[in-house]
Structure formats: C-alpha cells, structure tokens
C-alpha positions in Angstrom: -4.9 24.5 11.8 -8.2 22.6 11.6 -10.6 24.1 9.0 -14.4 24.1 9.3 -15.8 23.9 5.9 -18.7 26.1 4.5 -21.7 24.5 2.8 -20.3 25.4 -0.6 -17.1 23.6 0.2 -18.9 20.6 1.6 -20.8 20.3 -1.7 -17.5 20.3 -3.6 -16.1 17.7 -1.2 -19.2 15.6 -1.7 -18.6 15.7 -5.5 -15.0 14.8 -5.1 -15.9 12.0 -2.7 -18.6 10.6 -5.0 -16.0 10.4 -7.9 -13.8 8.4 -5.6 -16.7 6.1 -4.8 -17.6 5.7 -8.5 -14.0 4.9 -9.3 -14.0 2.1 -6.7 -17.1 0.7 -8.2 -15.7 1.0 -11.7 -12.6 -1.0 -10.7 -14.5 -3.9 -9.0 -15.1 -6.0 -12.2 -11.5 -5.8 -13.1 -10.2 -7.4 -9.8 -9.5 -10.8 -11.3 -6.5 -13.0 -11.5 -4.0 -12.0 -14.1 -4.6 -8.2 -14.2 -1.6 -6.1 -13.3 -1.7 -3.3 -10.7 -0.5 -0.9 -13.4 -3.5 -1.8 -15.6 -5.7 -1.1 -12.6 -4.0 2.3 -12.2 -4.5 3.2 -15.8 -8.2 2.2 -15.7 -8.7 4.3 -12.5 -6.9 7.3 -13.9 -8.9 7.3 -17.1 -12.1 7.1 -15.2 -11.2 9.9 -12.7 -10.3 12.2 -15.6 -13.6 11.3 -17.4 -15.4 12.6 -14.3 -13.8 16.1 -14.6 -11.3 15.4 -11.7 -7.6 14.6 -11.4 -5.9 11.8 -9.3 -4.9 13.3 -6.0 -2.0 10.9 -5.4 -0.3 11.2 -8.8 2.9 13.2 -8.2 2.1 13.7 -4.5 5.6 13.9 -2.9 6.8 12.1 -6.1 4.4 9.2 -5.9 4.4 7.7 -9.4 0.9 6.1 -9.5 -2.7 7.5 -9.7 -3.8 5.0 -7.0 -2.2 2.9 -4.3 -2.4 -0.9 -4.8 -1.3 -2.9 -1.8 -1.4 -6.7 -1.9 -1.5 -9.2 1.0 1.2 -8.2 3.5 1.5 -4.7 2.0 -0.3 -2.3 4.3 -0.4 0.9 2.2 1.2 3.0 -0.5 1.9 0.1 -2.9 3.1 1.4 -6.3 1.2 0.1 -9.3 3.5 -2.0 -11.6 3.8 -5.2 -13.5 2.7 -7.4 -10.5 -0.3 -9.6 -11.5 -2.9 -10.2 -8.8 -3.9 -13.8 -8.3 -6.7 -15.9 -6.9 -6.5 -15.8 -3.1 -4.9 -12.4 -2.8 -6.4 -9.5 -1.0 -5.8 -6.0 -2.4 -6.2 -2.6 -0.8 -6.9 0.1 -3.3 -6.5 3.7 -2.1 -8.1 6.3 -4.3 -8.0 10.1 -4.2 -9.6 12.5 -6.6 -9.4 16.3 -6.8 -12.5 18.1 -8.1 -12.4 21.9 -8.5 -9.7 22.1 -5.9 -11.2 19.8 -3.3 -10.3 16.2 -2.5 -12.0 12.9 -1.8 -10.1 10.0 -0.3 -11.1 6.4 0.3 -9.4 3.0 0.5 -11.1 -0.3 0.4 -9.7 -3.9 0.6 -11.0 -6.5 -1.8 -10.8 -10.3 -2.1 -9.5 -11.7 -5.4 -11.4 -14.9 -6.2 -11.6 -17.2 -3.2 -9.5 -16.1 -0.2 -8.6 -18.0 3.0 -10.9 -17.9 6.0 -8.2 -15.9 7.8 -8.1 -13.3 5.1 -11.9 -13.1 5.0 -11.9 -12.6 8.8 -9.4 -9.8 8.5 -11.4 -8.0 5.7 -14.7 -8.4 7.7 -13.4 -7.1 11.0 -11.3 -4.3 9.6 -14.3 -2.9 7.8 -16.4 -3.3 10.9 -13.7 -1.5 12.9 -14.1 1.5 10.5 -17.8 1.7 11.4 -17.1 1.4 15.1 -14.9 4.5 14.7 -17.6 6.3 12.7 -20.1 5.7 15.5 -18.1 8.1 17.7 -18.3 11.0 15.2 -20.6 13.8 16.4 -20.0 17.4 17.7 -18.5 17.4 21.1 -16.8 14.1 20.9 -13.0 14.0 20.4 -10.6 12.4 18.0 -9.4 10.1 20.8 -13.0 8.6 21.0 -12.7 7.5 17.3 -9.3 5.9 17.8 -10.2 4.2 21.1 -13.3 2.6 19.5 -11.3 1.3 16.5 -8.5 0.0 18.8 -10.9 -1.6 21.2 -12.7 -3.5 18.4 -9.5 -4.6 16.7 -7.9 -5.8 20.0 -11.1 -7.8 20.8 -10.7 -9.5 17.5 -7.0 -10.2 17.9 -5.9 -7.9 15.1 -2.7 -5.7 15.1 -3.4 -2.0 15.0 -0.9 -0.1 12.8 0.1 3.0 14.9 2.6 4.8 12.6 -0.1 5.5 9.9 -3.2 7.6 10.7 -6.3 9.2 9.2 -6.3 12.9 8.6 -8.3 16.0 7.7 -9.3 16.4 4.0 -10.0 19.6 2.1 -8.1 21.6 -0.4 -5.1 19.3 0.4 -5.6 15.6 0.5 -3.8 15.4 3.9 -4.6 18.2 6.4 -4.9 18.5 10.2 -6.0 16.9 12.4 -4.3 13.5 12.5 -6.9 10.7 13.2 -5.1 7.7 14.8 -6.6 4.3 15.0 -5.8 4.1 18.7 -6.3 6.5 21.6 -8.0 7.5 24.8 -11.6 8.6 25.2 -12.2 12.3 25.8 -8.7 13.2 24.4 -7.6 15.0 21.3 -9.2 17.8 19.2 -12.9 18.3 19.7 -15.1 17.3 16.7 -17.1 20.3 15.4 -19.7 20.6 12.7 -18.0 21.3 9.3 -14.9 19.3 10.0 -14.0 16.9 7.2 -11.8 13.9 8.1 -10.7 10.6 6.7 -11.0 7.7 9.1 -8.9 4.7 8.0 -8.1 1.7 10.1 -5.2 -0.4 8.9 -5.2 -3.7 10.7 -2.9 -6.7 10.5 -3.7 -10.4 10.9 -0.5 -10.7 13.0 1.7 -8.2 14.7 1.2 -4.4 14.5 4.8 -3.9 13.5 5.5 -2.6 10.0 8.5 -1.7 7.8 9.2 0.5 4.8 10.3 -1.3 1.6 13.3 -0.3 -0.6 11.0 1.7 -3.0 10.6 4.2 -0.1 6.8 4.0 -0.5 5.4 0.6 0.1 4.8 -0.3 3.8 4.6 -4.0 4.7 3.9 -5.9 7.9 7.1 -6.9 9.5 6.0 -10.5 10.1 4.6 -10.9 6.6 1.0 -11.3 7.8 -1.8 -10.0 5.6 -3.1 -6.5 6.2 -6.4 -4.7 5.4 -7.3 -1.0 5.0 -10.7 0.6 4.9 -11.2 4.4 4.7 -14.1 6.8 4.3 -14.0 10.6 4.2 -16.8 12.1 6.3 -18.1 15.5 7.3 -19.2 16.2 10.9 -22.8 17.3 10.9 -24.9 19.0 13.6 -26.0 15.6 15.0 -23.4 13.1 13.6 -21.7 12.6 10.3 -22.2 12.1 6.6 -20.0 9.8 4.5 -18.7 11.7 1.5 -17.1 8.7 -0.3 -20.2 6.6 -0.6 -23.3 6.6 -2.8 
C-alpha cells in the first residue's frame, strides 16, 4: 500500500532527511586515501546519534554496518570493513537515518583524489540522470515516467542501467511501496500524488548493466568489473512538483 503523508509526517521526514544530508557533508573531509570504510562507518554513526537519530541500516535484515560503502565496481550494499580507500577510487556512500520513527535515505558517489576521466564521466552523468528523473515528479505523472527519463538519459550517455535494484517509498520504514525502477515506459505504473514520499536512485555502470552478488550476501558488483555510481534523494511530491528532503 502506498501511503500519503500528512504535513506532520512530512516535517518529521524532512528532519530525518536533513540529518542524512548533514551526515554526508560531515563525511566529505574524511574521504581521503588511507581511511578505512569501517572508520567512515564509525564517524557516520557517531554523527547520526549526535543528531538525535539512529542509523536506519544498522541491523536491517542483519546488515552489520551503519552506512553502505561501495567502491569502484561495487554497485551497492558494500559492508564497511578494513579496506582502505585510495587515490583514484570512487566510493558510493548510502546513508539512512531514523528520526522519531521516520526515515531519510540518500546515497552519493564521491571521487577520492584524482579519478580517471572515465570515472568522472560516470559520476557526472549518473548524478544528472537523477535530476532527469526528478523532473518527472509531479501529481498526475506516473512512476514509469521517472524510470523512462533516467533510462533514456543513461542510454544516450552509453551507461548500463542496473535493473534488479530500484528506488522505493520512504516513511516509517526505510523501504516501502512503491518500487521506483530506473527504467520504464511513460504513462505506466502508480500515479504520483501529493504527499507521496519516494527515494529515486539511479545506479549506473560504465560497462554492462549486469550485476552479481558477492559471497558476503550483501555487496553487489558489476559482472564485468566496470565502475558503478549511485546517486539518491528522498523527495516528497507536492501540489505542483516535488521537494528534496535529503538536501539543505
């Protein structure tokens, strides 16, 4: 069931989303060669707790980290550990925070030091694909309009669109209905209505769209080993468009 949120709920979702945004900003200065993903996880968890929230992902279906840290060919759900990031890496950091029972969810991909032109291209156009999807958010449009816009942009820029992983509703659970795929047909899928809160999150690969699950049963990688990027905002549908909840 798709839930339309009240103004009171939207205010709480805004606060949760803002904590996620602040956590991303807090982590940025630490994204340097030599730091481990576990250290990033600890820094993020301490900051989220300092804001009166809790990490949404910690313990979610048994996930051991507070954030997801996915490097280079890792698409999503990378488990923080002893791996040290290095110059030239790209790292996707997915953060969820629960504030007074409501969640915020946002992923962003970052360059570490100087990255290759190919990786810079991937980061630029995956972020732009997110905003192409957002342009379709207004009452009366459909979920398929969002996915079609993302897929069309990604295909035009020769990027592989991950199909097995999708965006989703956000509310009192971090993952709710509806699914929000990064592909689709215009005028298909659930109708967007004022008060819907959804996470839109293109995951695009520099190579093939194909992915595989690693032995840890969490980390998803590109099958061909090509780099992948992930950008995500939680938004609320307004009477004439949308508002980003995981931004300033």
